[in-house]
C-alpha positions in Angstrom: 17.8 -21.8 -14.4 14.5 -23.2 -15.6 11.4 -21.1 -16.2 7.9 -22.6 -15.7 4.3 -21.7 -15.4 3.9 -22.0 -11.7 0.5 -23.7 -11.8 2.1 -26.7 -13.7 4.7 -27.2 -10.9 4.3 -29.4 -7.9 3.2 -27.5 -4.8 6.6 -28.2 -3.1 9.9 -27.4 -4.9 12.2 -30.2 -3.6 16.0 -30.3 -3.3 18.3 -29.8 -5.0 16.1 -27.1 -6.5 14.6 -23.9 -5.1 12.1 -21.4 -6.3 14.4 -18.5 -7.1 11.8 -15.9 -8.2 8.1 -15.4 -9.0 7.5 -12.7 -11.6 4.5 -10.3 -11.4 1.4 -12.2 -11.9 -0.8 -12.1 -15.0 -4.5 -12.7 -14.9 -5.3 -15.6 -12.6 -8.7 -16.3 -14.0 -9.8 -19.0 -16.4 -11.1 -17.9 -19.8 -13.8 -19.4 -22.0 -13.3 -19.3 -25.7 -16.7 -20.0 -27.2 -17.5 -21.4 -30.7 -18.0 -18.6 -33.2 -21.7 -19.2 -33.0 -21.7 -18.0 -29.4 -20.8 -14.5 -28.3 -21.2 -14.6 -24.5 -21.9 -17.0 -21.6 -25.6 -16.3 -22.0 -25.5 -17.7 -25.6 -24.4 -21.1 -24.4 -27.0 -23.9 -24.3 -28.3 -25.1 -20.9 -26.0 -28.1 -21.1 -23.0 -27.0 -23.1 -20.2 -29.2 -24.5 -16.8 -28.0 -23.1 -13.2 -28.9 -24.0 -10.5 -28.4 -21.4 -7.2 -30.0 -20.3 -7.7 -29.5 -16.6 -9.4 -31.8 -14.1 -10.0 -28.8 -11.8 -11.8 -27.0 -14.6 -13.8 -30.1 -15.4 -15.0 -30.4 -11.9 -16.0 -26.8 -11.5 -17.7 -26.6 -14.9 -19.8 -29.6 -13.9 -20.9 -27.6 -10.9 -21.7 -24.5 -12.9 -23.4 -26.3 -15.7 -25.1 -29.5 -14.3 -25.5 -32.0 -17.0 -22.9 -30.5 -19.3 -20.6 -32.6 -21.5 -16.9 -32.2 -21.0 -14.0 -33.8 -22.9 -10.3 -33.7 -22.1 -8.3 -31.9 -24.8 -4.5 -31.9 -25.3 -2.1 -29.8 -27.5 -1.0 -26.2 -27.6 -3.5 -23.4 -27.3 -3.9 -23.0 -31.1 -4.5 -26.8 -31.5 -7.1 -26.7 -28.7 -8.9 -23.7 -30.3 -9.0 -25.5 -33.6 -10.6 -28.5 -31.9 -13.7 -26.6 -30.8 -15.4 -26.5 -34.2 -13.8 -29.8 -35.3 -15.3 -31.6 -32.3 -18.6 -29.6 -32.3 -17.9 -28.2 -28.9 -19.5 -25.0 -27.5 -16.4 -23.7 -25.9 -12.8 -24.2 -24.8 -11.8 -23.3 -21.2 -8.1 -22.4 -20.6 -6.0 -20.1 -18.4 -6.6 -16.4 -19.2 -2.9 -15.7 -18.8 -2.1 -18.1 -21.6 -4.3 -16.1 -24.0 -2.7 -12.9 -22.9 0.9 -14.1 -23.2 0.3 -15.6 -26.6 -1.4 -12.3 -27.7 -4.3 -14.2 -29.2 -6.5 -11.4 -30.7 -8.7 -13.2 -33.2 -10.8 -15.1 -30.7 -13.8 -14.1 -28.6 -12.6 -14.5 -25.0 -14.9 -14.4 -22.0 -13.1 -14.1 -18.6 -14.8 -16.4 -15.9 -15.0 -14.5 -12.6 -13.0 -16.1 -9.8 -16.3 -16.1 -7.8 -17.5 -18.7 -10.3 -14.3 -20.6 -11.0 -11.4 -20.5 -8.5 -8.1 -21.0 -10.4 -5.3 -23.4 -9.8 -2.7 -22.5 -7.2 -0.1 -20.3 -8.8 -2.1 -19.8 -12.0 -1.0 -16.7 -14.0 2.4 -16.6 -12.4 5.8 -17.4 -14.0 8.5 -19.0 -11.8 12.2 -19.3 -12.2 13.8 -22.4 -10.5 17.5 -22.9 -9.8 19.9 -25.1 -7.8 20.0 -24.4 -4.1 23.7 -25.1 -4.3 24.2 -22.0 -6.6 24.0 -18.9 -4.3 25.1 -16.8 -7.3 22.0 -17.9 -9.2 19.8 -17.4 -6.1 21.2 -13.9 -5.7 20.8 -13.1 -9.4 17.1 -14.1 -9.4 16.2 -12.3 -6.1 15.6 -8.9 -7.7 13.1 -10.4 -10.1 10.9 -11.7 -7.3 7.6 -9.8 -7.0 6.7 -9.6 -3.3 2.9 -9.4 -3.5 2.7 -12.2 -6.1 5.2 -14.4 -4.2 3.2 -14.0 -0.9 -0.1 -14.9 -2.7 1.2 -18.0 -4.5 3.1 -19.2 -1.5 -0.2 -19.2 0.4 -2.0 -21.0 -2.4 0.7 -23.7 -2.8 1.1 -24.2 0.9 -2.6 -24.9 1.0 -2.1 -27.9 -1.2 1.0 -29.1 0.7 -0.8 -28.8 4.0 -3.5 -31.1 2.7 -1.0 -33.6 1.2 -1.9 -33.0 -2.5 0.1 -32.2 -5.6 -0.6 -30.4 -8.8 -2.6 -33.3 -10.4 -5.3 -33.1 -7.7 -8.1 -30.6 -8.6 -7.3 -28.2 -5.8 -8.3 -24.6 -6.5 -6.8 -21.7 -4.5 -6.6 -18.0 -5.0 -5.0 -15.4 -2.8 -4.7 -11.7 -3.4 -3.9 -8.4 -1.6 -6.9 -6.5 -0.5 -5.0 -3.7 1.0 -1.4 -2.9 2.1 -0.7 -2.2 5.8 3.0 -1.9 6.6 4.7 -4.0 7.7 1.8 -6.4 7.1 -0.3 -7.1 4.1 -3.8 -8.5 4.1 -4.6 -11.4 1.8 -7.9 -12.6 0.6 -7.7 -16.4 0.3 -10.3 -18.6 -1.4 -10.0 -22.4 -1.5 -12.1 -25.0 -3.3 -11.8 -28.8 -3.8 -14.4 -29.6 -6.4 -16.1 -33.0 -5.8 -15.5 -35.9 -8.1 -19.1 -36.6 -8.8 -19.8 -33.1 -10.2 -22.6 -32.3 -7.8 -23.0 -29.0 -6.1 -21.4 -29.9 -2.8 -17.8 -28.6 -2.7 -15.4 -27.6 0.0 -15.2 -23.9 -0.5 -13.8 -21.6 2.2 -12.6 -18.0 2.4 -9.9 -16.7 4.8 -8.3 -13.4 5.7 -4.6 -14.1 6.3 -2.0 -11.6 7.5 1.5 -12.2 6.2 4.9 -10.9 6.9 5.7 -9.1 3.6 9.4 -9.1 4.2 9.6 -12.9 4.7 6.6 -13.8 2.5 5.4 -16.4 5.1 2.0 -16.6 6.8 2.0 -15.4 10.4 -1.1 -17.2 11.5 -0.3 -20.4 9.7 -2.7 -22.5 7.7 -6.2 -23.3 9.1 -7.0 -26.8 10.2 
């Protein structure tokens, strides 16, 4: 068994492996950790300097803050936080779930609404992968699977697969339950493919998709 952050996995789990379980999802949003001199998004300059390790975030930040400066940053979360003052940046942008799971309490954290920045497919979810050839492992993981989370992330990941992309393409997708209707659940589904040139023209759509909660598969299929 291997445990991963689902957003860092390819959108298709290929043989000989299978996605054995997806645990209850943490926060899917992105988080902005400003330099200590800033206390909110309103404090940021008109053209801020951001650090982030995600192409998707870079593209969406360029849409939110035209003319901003963005640099790619690597390392663990603590290293990235340290680089904000070292490099004179205004803020670091990372997954909110990473901040929560590492229990980082000594930083000002601003959650970016999904309406402003759609997260990566599977962001905030933890997945357990095992060999397809081990039914004992598949059975052991099954009780850990969270139905609503699995349904949502399957929709998000299938979006990328249907468009022939993988995790390195800046595809953003977010699905969530709006209500529960047995035996069907209604999902809200947002999709964005931020443009490479950073202008304000992006492919952003919203769908309502009914799913079979028992099988965790879309009934209506993916849109064209």
